[in-house]
DRENDO-1510 file (C-alpha; in Angstrom, 1 decimal, always signed):
<recs>
REC; n; res; u; v; w
REC; 1; UNK; +94.0; +71.5; -7.8 .
REC; 2; UNK; +92.9; +67.9; -7.6 .
REC; 3; UNK; +90.7; +66.1; -5.1 .
REC; 4; UNK; +90.5; +62.3; -5.6 .
REC; 5; UNK; +87.2; +61.1; -4.1 .
REC; 6; UNK; +87.9; +57.4; -4.5 .
REC; 7; UNK; +91.1; +56.1; -2.9 .
REC; 8; UNK; +91.6; +52.9; -0.9 .
REC; 9; UNK; +93.6; +51.4; +1.9 .
REC; 10; UNK; +93.4; +47.8; +2.9 .
REC; 11; UNK; +94.7; +44.3; +2.3 .
REC; 12; UNK; +92.5; +41.5; +0.9 .
REC; 13; UNK; +90.8; +40.2; -2.2 .
REC; 14; UNK; +94.2; +40.0; -3.8 .
REC; 15; UNK; +95.0; +43.7; -3.1 .
REC; 16; UNK; +97.6; +45.3; -0.9 .
REC; 17; UNK; +96.8; +49.1; -0.6 .
REC; 18; UNK; +98.9; +50.8; +2.1 .
REC; 19; UNK; +98.8; +54.2; +3.6 .
REC; 20; UNK; +102.4; +54.6; +2.5 .
REC; 21; UNK; +101.4; +53.9; -1.1 .
REC; 22; UNK; +98.6; +56.5; -0.9 .
REC; 23; UNK; +100.9; +59.2; +0.4 .
REC; 24; UNK; +103.5; +58.3; -2.2 .
REC; 25; UNK; +101.0; +58.5; -5.0 .
REC; 26; UNK; +99.3; +61.8; -4.0 .
REC; 27; UNK; +102.7; +63.4; -3.5 .
REC; 28; UNK; +104.1; +62.2; -6.8 .
REC; 29; UNK; +101.1; +62.9; -9.0 .
REC; 30; UNK; +99.9; +66.2; -7.5 .
REC; 31; UNK; +96.8; +65.2; -5.7 .
REC; 32; UNK; +95.9; +67.8; -3.1 .
REC; 33; UNK; +93.4; +65.8; -1.1 .
REC; 34; UNK; +92.3; +62.2; -1.1 .
REC; 35; UNK; +89.1; +60.7; +0.3 .
REC; 36; UNK; +89.9; +57.2; +1.5 .
REC; 37; UNK; +87.8; +54.1; +2.3 .
REC; 38; UNK; +89.0; +50.9; +3.9 .
REC; 39; UNK; +88.5; +47.9; +1.5 .
REC; 40; UNK; +89.0; +45.5; +4.4 .
REC; 41; UNK; +85.3; +46.0; +5.1 .
REC; 42; UNK; +84.4; +43.8; +2.1 .
REC; 43; UNK; +82.6; +40.6; +3.3 .
REC; 44; UNK; +82.4; +38.7; +0.0 .
REC; 45; UNK; +85.1; +37.7; -2.5 .
REC; 46; UNK; +85.3; +38.3; -6.3 .
REC; 47; UNK; +82.9; +35.4; -6.9 .
REC; 48; UNK; +80.6; +36.8; -4.3 .
REC; 49; UNK; +81.2; +34.0; -1.8 .
REC; 50; UNK; +81.2; +34.9; +1.9 .
REC; 51; UNK; +84.8; +35.3; +3.1 .
REC; 52; UNK; +85.9; +33.0; +6.0 .
REC; 53; UNK; +85.5; +34.6; +9.4 .
REC; 54; UNK; +89.3; +34.6; +9.7 .
REC; 55; UNK; +89.6; +36.9; +6.7 .
REC; 56; UNK; +87.0; +39.4; +7.9 .
REC; 57; UNK; +87.3; +42.5; +10.0 .
REC; 58; UNK; +84.5; +44.4; +11.7 .
REC; 59; UNK; +83.5; +47.7; +10.2 .
REC; 60; UNK; +84.5; +49.4; +13.5 .
REC; 61; UNK; +88.0; +48.0; +13.1 .
REC; 62; UNK; +88.1; +49.2; +9.5 .
REC; 63; UNK; +86.8; +52.6; +10.3 .
REC; 64; UNK; +89.3; +53.1; +13.1 .
REC; 65; UNK; +92.2; +52.4; +10.7 .
REC; 66; UNK; +90.9; +55.0; +8.2 .
REC; 67; UNK; +90.3; +57.6; +11.0 .
REC; 68; UNK; +93.9; +57.1; +12.2 .
REC; 69; UNK; +95.2; +57.7; +8.7 .
REC; 70; UNK; +93.2; +60.8; +8.3 .
REC; 71; UNK; +94.1; +62.2; +11.7 .
REC; 72; UNK; +97.8; +61.7; +11.0 .
REC; 73; UNK; +97.5; +63.6; +7.7 .
REC; 74; UNK; +95.2; +66.6; +8.4 .
REC; 75; UNK; +94.1; +68.6; +5.3 .
REC; 76; UNK; +95.4; +65.9; +2.9 .
REC; 77; UNK; +93.3; +62.8; +3.8 .
REC; 78; UNK; +89.7; +62.4; +4.8 .
REC; 79; UNK; +87.5; +59.3; +4.6 .
REC; 80; UNK; +84.3; +57.6; +3.7 .
REC; 81; UNK; +83.0; +54.9; +6.0 .
REC; 82; UNK; +82.8; +51.6; +4.1 .
REC; 83; UNK; +79.9; +49.8; +5.7 .
REC; 84; UNK; +79.2; +46.1; +6.2 .
REC; 85; UNK; +75.5; +45.8; +5.6 .
REC; 86; UNK; +75.5; +42.3; +7.3 .
REC; 87; UNK; +76.4; +44.0; +10.6 .
REC; 88; UNK; +74.0; +45.9; +12.8 .
REC; 89; UNK; +74.5; +49.6; +13.6 .
REC; 90; UNK; +75.8; +49.6; +17.1 .
REC; 91; UNK; +76.2; +52.5; +19.6 .
REC; 92; UNK; +80.0; +52.0; +19.3 .
REC; 93; UNK; +79.8; +52.6; +15.5 .
REC; 94; UNK; +77.5; +55.7; +15.9 .
REC; 95; UNK; +79.7; +57.2; +18.6 .
REC; 96; UNK; +82.8; +56.7; +16.4 .
REC; 97; UNK; +81.1; +58.4; +13.4 .
REC; 98; UNK; +79.7; +61.2; +15.5 .
REC; 99; UNK; +83.0; +62.0; +17.1 .
REC; 100; UNK; +84.8; +62.2; +13.7 .
REC; 101; UNK; +82.3; +63.9; +11.5 .
REC; 102; UNK; +84.9; +66.6; +10.7 .
REC; 103; UNK; +86.9; +64.0; +8.6 .
REC; 104; UNK; +84.1; +61.5; +7.7 .
REC; 105; UNK; +82.8; +62.8; +4.3 .
REC; 106; UNK; +80.5; +60.0; +3.2 .
REC; 107; UNK; +79.0; +56.6; +3.7 .
REC; 108; UNK; +80.5; +54.1; +1.2 .
REC; 109; UNK; +78.8; +51.0; -0.1 .
REC; 110; UNK; +80.1; +48.1; -2.3 .
REC; 111; UNK; +77.0; +45.9; -3.0 .
REC; 112; UNK; +79.0; +43.4; -5.0 .
REC; 113; UNK; +81.4; +42.7; -2.2 .
REC; 114; UNK; +78.7; +43.0; +0.4 .
REC; 115; UNK; +76.6; +40.2; -1.2 .
REC; 116; UNK; +73.4; +42.1; -1.2 .
REC; 117; UNK; +71.3; +44.5; -3.3 .
REC; 118; UNK; +71.7; +48.2; -2.7 .
REC; 119; UNK; +67.9; +48.4; -2.3 .
REC; 120; UNK; +67.9; +45.7; +0.4 .
REC; 121; UNK; +66.8; +46.5; +4.0 .
REC; 122; UNK; +70.4; +45.7; +5.0 .
REC; 123; UNK; +71.7; +48.7; +3.0 .
REC; 124; UNK; +68.7; +50.9; +3.6 .
REC; 125; UNK; +69.5; +51.1; +7.3 .
REC; 126; UNK; +72.9; +52.6; +6.4 .
REC; 127; UNK; +71.3; +55.0; +3.9 .
REC; 128; UNK; +69.1; +56.1; +6.8 .
REC; 129; UNK; +72.3; +56.6; +8.9 .
REC; 130; UNK; +73.9; +58.7; +6.2 .
REC; 131; UNK; +70.7; +60.8; +6.0 .
REC; 132; UNK; +70.7; +61.2; +9.8 .
REC; 133; UNK; +74.2; +62.7; +9.6 .
REC; 134; UNK; +73.7; +64.6; +6.4 .
REC; 135; UNK; +76.4; +62.6; +4.6 .
REC; 136; UNK; +76.5; +61.7; +0.9 .
REC; 137; UNK; +75.9; +58.1; +0.0 .
REC; 138; UNK; +78.7; +56.7; -2.2 .
REC; 139; UNK; +78.3; +53.4; -4.0 .
REC; 140; UNK; +80.1; +51.1; -6.4 .
REC; 141; UNK; +78.0; +50.3; -9.4 .
REC; 142; UNK; +78.5; +47.6; -12.0 .
REC; 143; UNK; +76.5; +45.3; -14.2 .
REC; 144; UNK; +75.0; +42.8; -11.7 .
REC; 145; UNK; +71.5; +43.2; -10.4 .
REC; 146; UNK; +72.6; +44.1; -6.9 .
REC; 147; UNK; +75.0; +46.9; -7.9 .
REC; 148; UNK; +73.3; +48.0; -11.1 .
REC; 149; UNK; +73.0; +51.8; -11.6 .
REC; 150; UNK; +69.2; +51.3; -11.5 .
REC; 151; UNK; +69.4; +50.2; -7.9 .
REC; 152; UNK; +71.2; +53.4; -6.9 .
REC; 153; UNK; +68.7; +55.5; -8.9 .
REC; 154; UNK; +65.8; +53.9; -7.0 .
REC; 155; UNK; +67.3; +54.8; -3.7 .
REC; 156; UNK; +68.3; +58.3; -4.8 .
REC; 157; UNK; +64.7; +58.9; -5.9 .
REC; 158; UNK; +63.4; +57.5; -2.6 .
REC; 159; UNK; +65.7; +59.9; -0.6 .
REC; 160; UNK; +65.6; +63.2; -2.5 .
REC; 161; UNK; +67.2; +65.1; +0.4 .
REC; 162; UNK; +70.3; +62.9; +0.4 .
REC; 163; UNK; +73.1; +63.1; -2.3 .
REC; 164; UNK; +74.2; +59.9; -3.9 .
REC; 165; UNK; +77.4; +59.2; -5.9 .
REC; 166; UNK; +77.2; +56.6; -8.7 .
REC; 167; UNK; +80.8; +55.3; -8.6 .
REC; 168; UNK; +82.1; +54.0; -12.0 .
REC; 169; UNK; +78.8; +54.9; -13.8 .
REC; 170; UNK; +78.2; +51.1; -14.2 .
REC; 171; UNK; +81.6; +49.4; -14.2 .
REC; 172; UNK; +82.0; +47.2; -17.3 .
REC; 173; UNK; +79.3; +49.0; -19.2 .
REC; 174; UNK; +79.3; +51.7; -21.8 .
REC; 175; UNK; +78.0; +54.1; -19.1 .
REC; 176; UNK; +75.0; +55.2; -21.2 .
REC; 177; UNK; +72.3; +53.9; -18.8 .
REC; 178; UNK; +74.1; +55.3; -15.8 .
REC; 179; UNK; +74.4; +58.7; -17.4 .
REC; 180; UNK; +70.7; +58.7; -18.4 .
REC; 181; UNK; +69.7; +57.8; -14.9 .
REC; 182; UNK; +71.9; +60.6; -13.4 .
REC; 183; UNK; +70.2; +63.1; -15.8 .
REC; 184; UNK; +66.9; +62.4; -14.1 .
REC; 185; UNK; +67.7; +63.3; -10.5 .
REC; 186; UNK; +69.5; +66.4; -9.2 .
REC; 187; UNK; +70.8; +64.5; -6.1 .
REC; 188; UNK; +72.6; +61.8; -8.2 .
REC; 189; UNK; +76.3; +62.3; -9.0 .
REC; 190; UNK; +78.8; +60.3; -11.1 .
REC; 191; UNK; +82.5; +59.8; -10.7 .
REC; 192; UNK; +85.3; +59.2; -13.2 .
REC; 193; UNK; +86.7; +55.9; -11.8 .
REC; 194; UNK; +87.5; +53.7; -14.8 .
REC; 195; UNK; +85.2; +56.0; -16.8 .
REC; 196; UNK; +86.6; +57.1; -20.2 .
REC; 197; UNK; +87.0; +60.8; -21.0 .
REC; 198; UNK; +84.5; +60.1; -23.8 .
REC; 199; UNK; +81.9; +59.0; -21.3 .
REC; 200; UNK; +82.8; +62.0; -19.1 .
REC; 201; UNK; +82.0; +64.3; -22.0 .
REC; 202; UNK; +78.7; +62.5; -22.5 .
REC; 203; UNK; +77.9; +63.0; -18.8 .
REC; 204; UNK; +78.7; +66.7; -19.0 .
REC; 205; UNK; +76.5; +67.1; -22.1 .
REC; 206; UNK; +73.6; +65.2; -20.6 .
REC; 207; UNK; +73.8; +66.2; -16.9 .
REC; 208; UNK; +75.8; +69.4; -16.8 .
REC; 209; UNK; +79.2; +69.9; -15.2 .
REC; 210; UNK; +78.2; +70.3; -11.6 .
REC; 211; UNK; +77.7; +66.6; -10.7 .
REC; 212; UNK; +80.8; +64.7; -12.0 .
REC; 213; UNK; +83.6; +64.1; -9.6 .
REC; 214; UNK; +87.2; +62.9; -10.1 .
REC; 215; UNK; +87.9; +59.5; -8.7 .
REC; 216; UNK; +90.5; +56.8; -9.4 .
REC; 217; UNK; +90.5; +53.7; -7.2 .
REC; 218; UNK; +94.2; +54.4; -6.4 .
REC; 219; UNK; +96.3; +52.5; -5.4 .
REC; 220; UNK; +94.4; +49.5; -6.7 .
REC; 221; UNK; +97.0; +49.0; -9.5 .
REC; 222; UNK; +99.9; +49.8; -7.3 .
REC; 223; UNK; +101.4; +53.0; -6.0 .
REC; 224; UNK; +101.6; +54.3; -9.6 .
REC; 225; UNK; +98.0; +53.7; -10.5 .
REC; 226; UNK; +97.8; +57.3; -11.8 .
REC; 227; UNK; +100.6; +56.6; -14.3 .
REC; 228; UNK; +99.9; +53.0; -15.5 .
REC; 229; UNK; +97.5; +50.2; -15.1 .
REC; 230; UNK; +99.8; +47.6; -13.5 .
REC; 231; UNK; +100.7; +46.1; -16.9 .
REC; 232; UNK; +102.7; +49.1; -17.9 .
REC; 233; UNK; +100.0; +50.6; -20.2 .
REC; 234; UNK; +99.3; +54.3; -19.8 .
REC; 235; UNK; +96.7; +55.0; -17.1 .
REC; 236; UNK; +93.3; +56.4; -18.0 .
REC; 237; UNK; +94.0; +59.1; -15.4 .
REC; 238; UNK; +96.8; +60.5; -17.4 .
REC; 239; UNK; +94.1; +61.6; -19.9 .
REC; 240; UNK; +92.3; +63.4; -17.2 .
REC; 241; UNK; +95.4; +65.1; -16.0 .
REC; 242; UNK; +96.4; +66.1; -19.5 .
REC; 243; UNK; +94.2; +65.8; -22.7 .
REC; 244; UNK; +91.0; +66.4; -20.8 .
REC; 245; UNK; +92.0; +70.0; -20.2 .
REC; 246; UNK; +91.6; +70.7; -23.9 .
REC; 247; UNK; +88.3; +68.9; -24.2 .
REC; 248; UNK; +86.4; +71.1; -21.8 .
REC; 249; UNK; +86.5; +74.7; -20.6 .
REC; 250; UNK; +88.8; +75.8; -17.8 .
REC; 251; UNK; +85.8; +76.3; -15.6 .
REC; 252; UNK; +84.4; +72.9; -16.2 .
REC; 253; UNK; +87.8; +71.3; -15.7 .
REC; 254; UNK; +88.2; +72.9; -12.3 .
REC; 255; UNK; +84.7; +71.8; -11.3 .
REC; 256; UNK; +85.3; +68.1; -12.1 .
REC; 257; UNK; +88.8; +67.9; -10.8 .
REC; 258; UNK; +88.1; +69.5; -7.4 .
REC; 259; UNK; +85.4; +72.1; -7.0 .
REC; 260; UNK; +82.4; +69.7; -7.2 .
REC; 261; UNK; +84.0; +67.4; -4.7 .
REC; 262; UNK; +84.9; +70.2; -2.3 .
REC; 263; UNK; +81.3; +71.4; -2.4 .
REC; 264; UNK; +79.7; +68.0; -2.0 .
REC; 265; UNK; +82.0; +66.6; +0.7 .
REC; 266; UNK; +82.6; +69.9; +2.4 .
REC; 267; UNK; +86.4; +69.9; +2.0 .
REC; 268; UNK; +88.3; +73.0; +2.8 .
REC; 269; UNK; +91.6; +73.4; +0.9 .
</recs>
């Protein structure tokens, strides 16, 4: 059994990630359930410049697309709402979330592509929203100030009753700071997206095996992201599907590949 907690749809920022590619990939590579977020909610480009208005979509538009995908694929697809912190929380957005809480499994942030710090008031209003609905907060982390693991740690410490997922464990780093921070708070989880199996083992040794989730970013490198990295090199995720099984106990493997995610995001398989 495998739950992938970090899957995308959306076109923009040089990516084309379609619903068809997601369904192809989960069928071909044995993913039982995928939690999807719509990357079209990004408001800033790779250089953190504000995208032209013509290239932006409202978060309500983005959420409606993700909801449609999940509704068309019950039991296989659920979603996280990728927020646009630059937008206000409208009654339309709240109504849309409230009427779809059975398939909305988290509130998703990408501080780098939102152009603001995770600790900013713009983001905090959406953390408050997640707390109001009892949803986990899921955020990209990297090596900039705004998306640094430290920022996520600060918010997780401030909201002890809300669960937070530190996606990437600090993308572009050796993951050590992120793992150390996760070890300090019981409501701070990590995921495996672009995280080496070596770092995953360090996380397990430092934090236990109850707070690490399988995630991939598929289909960011194309519909065969689970197989290769787009340049033809073997994907990191092949290690998780194969060699990782012999690195940990069967019980730990099941926890990381699906059980922790099923518990945190309330997924019934």
